[in-house]
C-alpha positions as CSV (number, residue, x, y, z in Angstrom):
1,Y,-170.0,148.3,12.8
2,Y,-169.0,145.4,15.8
3,E,-170.4,143.1,18.0
4,V,-169.1,140.8,20.5
5,D,-170.3,139.0,23.3
6,M,-170.1,138.9,27.2
7,K,-166.9,137.5,27.0
8,G,-165.3,140.1,24.5
9,N,-166.0,137.8,21.4
10,Y,-166.6,138.7,18.1
11,L,-170.0,137.7,16.9
12,F,-170.9,140.3,14.1
13,F,-168.9,143.0,12.2
14,N,-168.5,144.4,8.9
15,S,-166.2,144.6,6.1
16,S,-164.3,147.9,7.2
17,V,-163.5,146.1,10.7
18,C,-161.3,144.0,9.0
19,Q,-159.7,146.1,6.0
20,I,-159.1,147.9,9.3
21,L,-157.4,145.0,11.5
22,G,-156.2,142.9,8.5
23,Y,-158.0,140.2,9.1
24,P,-159.7,138.0,6.8
25,P,-163.3,137.6,7.9
26,D,-163.1,133.7,9.3
27,E,-159.9,134.6,11.3
28,L,-161.6,137.5,12.9
29,Q,-165.0,135.6,13.6
30,G,-164.8,134.3,17.5
31,M,-161.6,135.9,18.3
32,N,-161.0,137.9,21.7
33,Y,-160.9,141.4,21.6
34,R,-158.2,141.1,23.9
35,E,-155.9,139.8,21.0
36,I,-156.0,142.9,18.7
37,V,-155.7,144.9,22.3
38,H,-152.3,146.3,22.7
39,P,-150.8,145.5,25.7
40,D,-150.4,149.2,27.1
41,Y,-154.1,149.7,26.7
42,Q,-155.3,146.2,27.8
43,Q,-156.8,147.7,31.4
44,S,-158.2,150.6,30.1
45,V,-160.2,148.8,27.5
46,F,-161.2,146.6,29.7
47,S,-162.4,149.0,32.6
48,T,-164.1,150.8,30.1
49,F,-166.2,147.8,29.2
50,N,-166.7,146.8,32.4
51,W,-168.5,150.6,33.1
52,V,-170.7,150.5,30.0
53,Y,-171.5,146.9,31.8
54,R,-172.1,148.1,35.6
55,S,-174.1,151.5,34.1
56,G,-176.1,150.7,31.4
57,K,-174.6,153.4,29.9
58,P,-173.3,153.9,26.7
59,V,-169.6,155.5,26.4
60,K,-169.6,157.8,22.7
61,T,-166.2,157.5,21.9
62,F,-162.6,156.4,23.5
63,D,-159.2,155.8,21.9
64,W,-157.3,152.7,21.9
65,K,-154.3,150.9,20.0
66,V,-154.8,147.8,18.1
67,L,-152.5,145.0,16.8
68,R,-153.4,144.2,13.0
69,K,-152.5,141.1,11.6
70,D,-149.3,141.7,10.2
71,N,-147.8,143.5,13.9
72,T,-147.9,147.0,12.8
73,T,-150.6,149.0,15.0
74,C,-152.7,151.6,14.8
75,Y,-155.4,153.4,16.6
76,I,-158.7,153.3,16.4
77,E,-161.7,155.3,17.8
78,T,-164.4,153.4,19.4
79,S,-167.7,153.6,20.6
80,V,-169.7,150.6,23.4
81,S,-172.8,150.4,24.0
82,L,-174.7,147.4,25.6
83,F,-177.0,145.2,24.0
84,T,-179.9,142.3,25.8
85,D,-181.1,139.1,24.7
86,E,-185.2,138.7,24.4
87,S,-185.4,138.2,27.6
88,G,-184.0,142.3,28.9
89,R,-180.4,140.4,29.8
90,P,-177.4,141.3,28.8
91,A,-176.1,140.0,25.9
92,G,-172.6,141.5,24.8
93,F,-171.7,144.5,23.7
94,Q,-171.8,146.7,19.9
95,G,-171.0,149.9,18.9
96,I,-168.4,151.3,15.6
97,F,-165.1,152.2,15.3
98,R,-163.0,153.8,13.0
99,D,-158.6,154.2,12.4
100,V,-157.9,157.6,13.7
101,T,-154.3,157.0,13.2
102,P,-153.6,159.7,11.2
103,R,-155.2,162.1,14.1
104,I,-153.2,160.8,16.9
105,E,-149.9,160.7,15.7
106,A,-150.6,164.2,14.3
107,L,-151.5,165.1,18.2
108,Q,-148.1,162.8,19.5
109,K,-145.4,165.1,16.9
110,R,-147.3,167.9,18.0
111,K,-146.9,167.0,21.6
112,E,-143.1,166.0,21.4
113,L,-142.8,169.5,18.8
114,E,-144.5,171.9,21.9
115,E,-141.8,169.7,24.6
116,Q,-139.0,170.1,22.2
117,L,-139.7,173.7,21.8
118,H,-140.3,174.4,25.8
119,H,-136.8,173.0,26.4
120,A,-134.8,175.0,23.3
121,Q,-136.8,178.1,25.3
122,K,-135.5,176.1,28.5
123,M,-132.0,176.2,27.5
124,E,-131.9,179.5,26.2
125,S,-133.2,180.4,29.4
126,I,-130.1,178.3,30.7
127,G,-128.0,179.7,28.0
128,T,-128.3,183.4,28.6
129,L,-128.0,182.6,32.0
130,A,-124.5,180.5,31.5
131,G,-123.2,183.3,29.6
132,G,-123.4,185.7,32.5
133,I,-121.9,183.7,34.9
134,A,-118.9,182.7,32.3
135,H,-118.4,186.4,31.8
136,D,-118.5,186.7,35.9
137,F,-116.2,183.9,35.9
138,N,-114.0,185.0,32.9
139,N,-113.4,188.2,35.2
140,I,-112.7,186.3,38.2
141,L,-109.8,184.3,36.2
142,F,-108.4,187.3,34.5
143,P,-106.5,188.3,37.6
144,I,-106.0,184.7,38.6
145,M,-103.8,184.6,35.7
146,G,-102.1,187.8,35.5
147,Y,-101.0,187.7,38.7
148,T,-99.7,183.8,38.9
149,E,-97.8,185.0,35.6
150,M,-95.8,187.9,36.6
151,A,-95.6,186.2,40.3
152,I,-93.8,183.1,37.7
153,D,-92.0,186.1,36.3
154,D,-90.1,187.1,39.6
155,T,-89.5,183.5,40.7
156,Y,-86.0,181.4,40.2
157,L,-86.0,178.8,38.2
158,C,-85.5,175.7,39.1
159,T,-87.6,176.3,42.9
160,K,-91.1,174.6,44.3
161,T,-92.7,178.2,44.6
162,R,-92.3,178.1,40.6
163,E,-93.2,174.9,40.3
164,N,-96.4,175.7,42.6
165,L,-96.8,178.5,40.5
166,E,-97.4,177.0,37.3
167,K,-99.4,174.6,38.8
168,V,-101.7,177.0,39.4
169,L,-101.4,178.5,36.2
170,T,-102.2,175.3,34.2
171,S,-105.4,175.1,36.7
172,A,-106.8,178.4,35.5
173,H,-105.9,177.5,32.0
174,R,-108.0,174.2,32.4
175,A,-111.3,176.8,34.6
176,R,-111.2,178.8,31.2
177,G,-111.5,176.0,28.6
178,L,-114.3,174.5,30.8
179,V,-115.4,178.4,30.7
180,E,-115.1,178.5,26.7
181,Q,-117.0,174.6,26.7
182,I,-119.7,176.7,28.4
183,L,-119.8,179.4,26.4
184,N,-120.0,177.4,23.2
185,F,-122.5,174.7,24.6
186,S,-125.1,178.3,25.5
187,R,-124.3,179.2,21.9
188,Q,-123.0,182.6,23.8
189,S,-119.7,182.0,20.8
190,G,-119.4,180.6,17.1
191,S,-118.7,177.6,18.3
192,G,-114.9,178.3,19.5
193,E,-114.4,179.5,16.4
194,R,-112.0,181.7,17.5
195,D,-109.8,178.6,19.0
196,T,-110.5,177.0,15.5
197,Q,-106.4,176.1,14.1
198,P,-104.2,173.5,12.9
199,V,-103.5,171.3,16.8
200,M,-102.5,167.9,17.5
201,I,-105.0,166.1,19.1
202,Q,-103.2,163.9,20.9
203,P,-101.6,166.2,23.7
204,V,-105.8,167.4,24.4
205,L,-107.0,163.1,24.6
206,K,-104.3,162.5,26.8
207,E,-105.8,165.4,29.5
208,T,-109.1,164.3,28.6
209,L,-108.4,160.6,29.6
210,K,-106.7,162.1,32.8
211,L,-109.6,163.9,34.1
212,L,-111.6,160.9,33.4
213,E,-110.1,158.4,35.3
214,K,-110.3,160.3,38.0
215,T,-114.4,160.1,37.6
216,L,-115.3,157.1,36.1
217,P,-116.1,154.1,38.9
218,S,-113.4,151.8,38.9
219,N,-115.1,149.3,37.3
220,I,-114.7,151.0,34.2
221,E,-111.4,150.2,32.5
222,I,-109.7,153.1,29.8
223,R,-107.8,151.7,27.5
224,P,-105.9,154.1,25.6
225,E,-104.4,153.3,22.1
226,I,-103.2,156.4,20.6
227,S,-101.1,156.8,18.2
228,N,-97.6,160.0,18.2
229,E,-97.6,159.6,14.8
230,T,-101.0,161.3,13.7
231,G,-100.5,164.6,12.0
232,K,-102.9,168.1,12.7
233,V,-106.1,169.0,12.4
234,T,-108.1,172.5,12.0
235,I,-110.1,172.4,14.8
236,S,-110.3,173.8,18.4
237,S,-109.1,172.2,21.6
238,S,-111.9,173.0,23.4
239,Q,-114.2,171.5,20.8
240,I,-112.1,168.3,20.7
241,H,-112.4,167.7,24.6
242,Q,-116.1,168.4,24.3
243,V,-116.3,165.7,21.8
244,I,-114.4,163.3,24.1
245,M,-116.0,164.1,27.1
246,N,-119.8,163.7,25.5
247,L,-118.9,160.0,23.9
248,C,-117.1,158.9,26.9
249,T,-119.9,159.7,29.1
250,N,-122.7,157.8,26.7
251,A,-120.3,155.1,26.7
252,Y,-119.7,154.9,31.2
253,Q,-123.9,155.4,30.9
254,A,-124.3,152.8,28.4
255,M,-122.0,150.2,30.5
256,E,-123.5,150.9,34.3
257,E,-125.7,148.3,34.7
258,C,-122.5,145.8,33.3
259,I,-120.3,144.3,36.1
260,S,-117.2,145.5,34.6
261,G,-116.7,147.3,31.2
262,I,-114.2,148.2,28.8
263,L,-113.7,152.2,27.5
264,C,-111.6,152.1,24.3
265,V,-110.0,155.3,22.9
266,R,-108.1,155.3,19.5
267,L,-106.6,157.9,17.4
268,C,-104.6,157.1,14.7
269,E,-104.1,158.2,10.9
270,A,-106.6,156.5,8.1
271,E,-106.5,156.8,4.1
272,I,-110.1,157.0,2.4
273,S,-110.0,155.7,-0.5
274,E,-112.1,156.2,-4.2
275,T,-113.7,152.6,-3.6
276,G,-114.5,150.1,-1.2
277,D,-116.7,150.5,1.9
278,D,-114.9,153.6,2.2
279,E,-117.1,155.5,0.1
280,R,-120.1,155.2,2.2
281,L,-118.9,157.9,4.5
282,G,-119.3,160.4,1.7
283,L,-115.4,162.0,2.4
284,T,-113.5,162.8,0.0
285,P,-110.8,160.8,-0.7
286,G,-107.1,161.4,1.1
287,S,-105.7,161.2,4.4
288,Y,-108.3,161.7,7.7
289,V,-107.2,161.8,11.6
290,L,-109.1,158.4,13.1
291,L,-110.7,158.9,16.0
292,S,-112.7,156.3,17.5
293,V,-115.0,155.9,21.1
294,S,-115.9,152.2,22.0
295,D,-117.4,150.1,24.5
296,T,-118.6,147.3,26.1
297,G,-122.2,148.1,27.1
298,C,-125.7,147.3,26.1
299,G,-125.6,148.8,22.2
300,I,-127.4,150.8,20.2
301,D,-131.3,149.3,19.1
302,P,-131.9,149.4,15.3
303,D,-134.6,151.2,15.6
304,V,-133.3,154.6,17.2
305,K,-129.6,153.9,15.4
306,E,-130.6,156.6,12.6
307,K,-132.0,159.2,15.1
308,I,-129.2,159.1,17.7
309,F,-127.0,162.6,16.4
310,E,-131.2,164.4,16.2
311,P,-131.0,167.1,18.6
312,Y,-133.0,166.8,21.8
313,F,-133.7,162.5,20.9
314,S,-132.6,160.3,23.9
315,T,-133.6,157.1,25.5
316,K,-132.4,158.2,28.8
317,P,-134.6,159.3,31.7
318,P,-134.7,163.2,31.8
319,E,-132.3,163.3,34.7
320,K,-129.4,161.7,32.6
321,G,-129.2,163.0,29.3
322,T,-131.0,166.1,27.4
323,G,-130.5,165.0,24.2
324,L,-127.7,167.4,22.5
325,G,-124.8,165.5,23.5
326,L,-124.7,163.3,20.5
327,A,-126.1,166.3,18.4
328,V,-123.3,168.9,19.6
329,C,-120.7,166.6,18.6
330,Y,-122.0,165.8,14.8
331,R,-122.2,169.5,14.7
332,I,-118.8,169.9,16.0
333,I,-117.2,167.4,13.5
334,R,-119.1,168.2,10.6
335,N,-118.1,172.3,11.0
336,A,-114.5,170.8,10.9
337,G,-115.0,168.7,7.6
338,G,-115.1,165.5,9.1
339,V,-117.3,163.1,9.5
340,I,-119.1,160.5,12.8
341,S,-120.8,157.5,12.2
342,V,-121.5,154.8,14.6
343,E,-121.0,150.9,15.0
344,S,-123.4,148.9,17.4
345,T,-124.6,145.4,18.5
346,P,-127.1,145.1,21.3
347,G,-126.0,144.1,23.9
348,K,-122.4,143.9,22.8
349,G,-121.3,147.7,22.5
350,S,-121.4,150.5,20.4
351,C,-118.3,151.8,18.8
352,F,-118.3,155.5,17.4
353,H,-115.3,156.7,14.8
354,M,-114.8,160.2,13.5
355,Y,-112.8,161.1,10.3
356,L,-111.4,164.2,10.7
357,P,-109.0,165.8,7.3
358,L,-105.3,166.5,8.2
359,S,-104.9,170.1,7.8
360,T,-102.0,171.1,5.8
361,E,-101.1,174.3,7.7
362,P,-98.6,174.5,10.4
363,A,-99.4,173.3,13.8
364,T,-100.1,174.4,16.6
365,R,-99.0,172.1,19.9
366,E,-100.2,172.7,23.2
367,H,-98.7,172.0,26.4
368,P,-100.3,172.4,29.6
369,E,-97.2,172.2,31.2
370,N,-95.4,174.7,29.1
371,L,-98.2,177.7,29.1
372,Y,-96.2,180.4,30.5
373,D,-92.9,181.3,28.8
374,P,-91.5,184.9,30.2
375,H,-89.1,185.4,28.0
376,G,-89.2,186.9,24.1
377,L,-92.3,188.3,25.0
378,P,-92.7,191.6,21.9
379,R,-92.6,195.1,23.9
380,G,-93.4,198.2,23.4
381,S,-93.7,201.8,24.3
382,E,-97.1,203.6,23.1
383,R,-99.6,205.2,25.6
384,I,-102.7,202.7,26.4
385,L,-105.8,204.3,28.1
386,L,-107.0,200.8,29.8
387,V,-110.5,200.8,30.9
388,D,-112.3,198.3,32.8
389,D,-115.1,198.2,35.4
390,E,-113.4,195.4,37.6
391,Y,-110.6,197.4,39.2
392,K,-108.4,194.3,39.8
393,I,-108.6,193.6,36.3
394,V,-107.3,197.1,35.8
395,D,-104.6,196.8,38.5
396,V,-103.6,193.4,37.0
397,Q,-103.3,194.5,33.1
398,K,-102.0,197.8,34.4
399,Q,-98.9,195.7,35.6
400,M,-99.0,193.2,32.6
401,L,-98.6,196.2,30.0
402,E,-96.0,198.4,32.3
403,N,-93.8,195.0,32.5
404,L,-93.8,195.3,28.7
405,G,-93.1,198.8,28.4
406,Y,-96.1,200.5,27.8
407,H,-97.1,203.9,29.5
408,V,-100.2,203.3,30.7
409,T,-103.5,205.2,31.9
410,G,-106.2,203.0,33.7
411,T,-109.6,204.5,34.8
412,T,-112.8,202.4,36.0
413,E,-115.6,204.5,34.8
414,S,-116.0,204.7,30.8
415,K,-117.2,208.2,31.2
416,E,-114.0,209.3,32.7
417,A,-112.3,207.4,30.0
418,L,-114.3,209.5,27.4
419,Q,-113.9,212.7,29.1
420,I,-109.9,211.8,29.4
421,I,-109.6,211.3,25.4
422,T,-111.7,214.5,24.9
423,R,-109.4,216.6,27.1
424,R,-106.3,214.8,25.3
425,P,-107.0,213.8,21.8
426,E,-103.8,213.3,20.9
427,G,-102.9,211.8,23.9
428,F,-103.0,208.3,23.6
429,D,-101.4,205.5,20.8
430,L,-104.6,202.7,21.7
431,V,-107.3,202.1,23.9
432,L,-108.0,198.9,25.6
433,T,-111.6,199.0,26.8
434,D,-113.7,196.2,28.0
435,Q,-117.5,195.8,26.7
436,A,-120.0,195.1,29.7
437,M,-120.0,198.4,32.0
438,P,-121.9,200.3,33.4
439,E,-123.3,203.6,32.0
440,M,-122.0,203.0,28.9
441,T,-120.5,199.6,26.9
442,G,-117.3,199.5,25.4
443,I,-118.5,199.7,21.9
444,T,-120.7,203.1,22.6
445,L,-117.3,204.7,23.9
446,A,-115.4,203.5,21.1
447,T,-118.0,204.9,18.8
448,H,-117.3,208.1,20.7
449,I,-113.5,207.8,20.3
450,C,-113.7,207.2,16.7
451,S,-115.7,210.8,16.3
452,I,-112.8,212.1,18.5
453,N,-109.8,211.2,17.1
454,P,-110.4,208.1,14.9
455,K,-107.2,207.4,14.1
456,I,-106.7,205.6,17.8
457,P,-106.8,202.5,17.6
458,V,-109.6,200.5,19.8
459,I,-109.3,197.6,21.4
460,L,-112.4,195.1,23.0
461,C,-111.8,193.3,25.5
462,T,-115.0,191.0,26.8
463,G,-115.8,187.8,28.8
464,Y,-118.1,187.1,26.1
465,S,-117.5,185.9,22.5
466,D,-120.3,185.4,20.2
467,K,-120.6,186.7,16.4
468,G,-123.3,189.3,17.2
469,L,-120.9,191.3,19.6
470,R,-117.8,191.2,17.2
471,T,-119.9,192.4,14.0
472,R,-121.2,195.3,16.4
473,A,-117.4,196.0,17.3
474,S,-116.4,195.9,13.8
475,E,-119.2,198.2,12.6
476,A,-118.4,200.9,15.5
477,G,-114.5,201.0,14.5
478,I,-113.1,198.9,17.1
479,V,-109.7,196.6,15.6
480,S,-110.0,193.9,17.4
481,V,-112.0,191.7,19.9
482,L,-109.9,190.0,22.7
483,Q,-111.3,187.3,24.5
484,K,-110.8,187.2,28.6
485,P,-109.2,186.0,30.6
486,I,-106.0,186.6,28.3
487,T,-102.6,185.5,29.1
488,Q,-99.3,188.0,29.1
489,K,-98.1,186.2,26.0
490,D,-101.1,186.5,24.3
491,L,-101.4,190.2,24.9
492,A,-98.0,191.3,23.9
493,T,-98.8,189.4,20.9
494,S,-101.8,191.2,19.9
495,L,-100.8,194.2,20.8
496,Q,-97.8,194.3,18.8
497,S,-99.8,192.8,15.6
498,I,-102.6,195.4,15.8
499,I,-99.8,198.6,16.7
500,N,-97.3,197.6,13.8
501,R,-100.8,196.8,12.0
502,H,-102.4,200.2,12.4
503,R,-98.7,202.2,12.1
504,R,-98.4,200.7,8.3
505,A,-101.4,201.6,7.9
506,N,-101.6,205.3,8.7
507,E,-97.7,205.4,6.6
508,D,-99.8,204.0,3.6
509,A,-102.8,207.1,3.9
510,D,-100.0,209.7,4.6
């Protein structure tokens, strides 16, 4: 219970008020209510008391936030009514209040969870849309890459035309990498696991920084410190690209208000020992590749530093961040067996460190300038039934396969493909089919083909890439799933590997 005069100074209160606010009675006596009201609630509390004074009517309950003596905050639920002196004139206000912090915090937490759920549902819808767009875009890229590869093969070396075609192919590969990122983000794929292999980070890092140099404002200086002596790590190139882009975008946004800023990206090897500060990282002692991204921006407040890797947590306005960037980086690095940590000082900048374990397997070096090598491709003479509802994809794949020596029958209708197999069950050595087709999907077609002739290997070629699809494909008897768009080199290598494996299996069975 409390009583205050017309100016809001405490006249009377019981011990419960002192317990809630944390003040001893002698200190609280005569204190003005404004001294304990949180600044965010000053206006609303004044307006409520003022309304009670002007109307003479009580307010049964309203919630407001207070500052306790130890500077902590709590929420109280208060009633307010006017009391008068002996002559009937207004003398002050009286009422009761109680600590409702648990209830308010629970409501706030529920609201946050509801917002996260709404955001997750929205992201799921966006993911479904992005997956569909990525699938269509892969179908567009497939002919571009295929026709360009064959045009390069028919063009003389050291000519401007060949050089231009190779640039087209390089751009197409970059577009394919972008589509993979969209699929990864929308969770239409298993985070790029099909490309997870020992790679050198340097080429991807240099290509990403070239892209950033063209997009960041001129007042941001990019300082690369990339060692060429670092080893390989087991991770996909698209994942590394995604991590660098996310961290560099965050760094740029942290320096937006600066007159000038420095974005430094370092790559080197690091040894984690059994003793010292290294053990706090939770890493097994050994050799690691250390990738660091630092900025000279606003830094991170210590109160939020522990939350920055949580999904949907963001200090940015909605138009600048979703709260997923650092969470995705954390997941990618952890899935690769590494650790990501941050050092930050408010007003001086931040530095993110990523430790990735060195791989002992042979590395796959990426050279975007030499994406196509027409020489030494595996060839064959097998009979292939090619099925895709896109005419241009059938045309380009047919030409690619025939250039490799295969005998190809193509169709744009899955039902027609089934009729062909039904009429000639022994007429083909392999079936290469798309998944997303009208009337009959590739998996359904494969199921029928396996029931007619289980010895024919079926390969699924799809613009989607997710674990569920691959599982269903395996259950239907499909021997391999190839991701669109596929290069002639990858197609030649994959076909020969599958054909040889299938031939050996048949020989063992006989």
